[in-house]
C-alpha positions in Angstrom: -12.4 -0.9 -6.9 -8.7 -0.1 -6.2 -6.0 -1.8 -8.1 -2.3 -1.2 -7.6 -1.5 -2.8 -11.0 -2.6 -0.2 -13.4 -1.0 1.8 -16.2 -2.0 4.8 -18.2 -0.9 7.4 -20.7 -1.2 11.1 -19.9 -2.3 13.2 -22.9 -3.5 16.3 -21.1 -0.6 17.3 -18.8 -2.2 20.1 -16.6 -1.6 21.2 -13.1 -4.8 19.7 -11.7 -3.9 16.2 -13.1 -0.4 16.3 -11.5 -1.9 17.4 -8.2 -4.4 14.5 -8.3 -1.7 12.0 -9.1 0.6 13.4 -6.3 -2.3 13.2 -3.8 -3.0 9.6 -4.8 0.6 8.5 -4.5 1.0 10.3 -1.2 -2.1 8.6 0.3 -0.9 5.2 -1.0 2.5 5.8 0.6 1.1 6.9 3.9 -1.1 3.7 4.0 1.9 1.5 3.2 3.9 3.1 6.0 1.0 2.6 8.4 0.8 -1.0 7.3 4.5 -1.6 7.7 4.3 -0.2 11.2 1.5 -2.6 12.0 3.5 -5.5 10.6 6.6 -4.6 12.6 4.9 -3.9 15.9 2.5 -6.7 16.2 3.3 -10.0 17.9 2.8 -13.1 15.7 0.0 -14.4 17.9 -2.1 -11.2 18.1 -5.2 -12.1 16.2 -6.8 -8.7 16.3 -3.8 -7.0 14.7 -3.5 -9.8 12.2 -7.1 -9.2 11.2 -6.4 -5.4 10.8 -3.4 -6.2 8.6 -5.4 -8.5 6.4 -8.3 -6.0 6.1 -5.9 -3.1 5.2 -4.1 -5.4 2.7 -7.4 -6.1 1.0 -8.2 -2.5 0.8 -4.8 -1.7 -0.7 -5.2 -4.4 -3.3 -2.8 -7.0 -1.9 -5.4 -9.6 -1.0 -5.9 -11.3 2.4 -5.3 -14.9 1.5 -1.5 -14.7 1.6 0.7 -15.3 4.6 1.7 -12.3 6.6 5.4 -12.9 5.8 4.6 -12.8 2.0 2.5 -9.7 2.4 5.3 -8.0 4.4 7.7 -8.7 1.5 5.3 -7.4 -1.1 4.5 -4.3 0.9 8.2 -3.6 1.6 9.0 -3.9 -2.1 6.3 -1.4 -3.0 7.4 1.0 -0.2 10.9 0.9 -1.6 9.7 1.6 -5.1 7.9 4.7 -3.8 10.9 6.2 -2.1 12.5 9.1 -3.8 15.9 10.7 -3.4 
C-alpha cells in the first residue's frame, strides 16, 4: 500500500538506491501534475471527472472522503514541496 507519509534512513548509499528514489519521486511528481491538471480543467459539476480525481487521490494516498477544494490545497502544497530550483 502506498503512503506519502513515510520516513527512512539510508545506510547503504549506492547508485541503484539513488536511482530508485529518483524514479519514485519523479513518478509521484508526474502524478501530482496530472492530478492538478484534472482539478484545474474540470467544471465543478462534472461527476465523471470528479470521480477520476477521487480515485487518483486515493491511489496517491490522499483519501477520497475530503472535499475537492481541500484535496486541491493538499496536492498543491505537496507539488510545491517537490519543486526544485
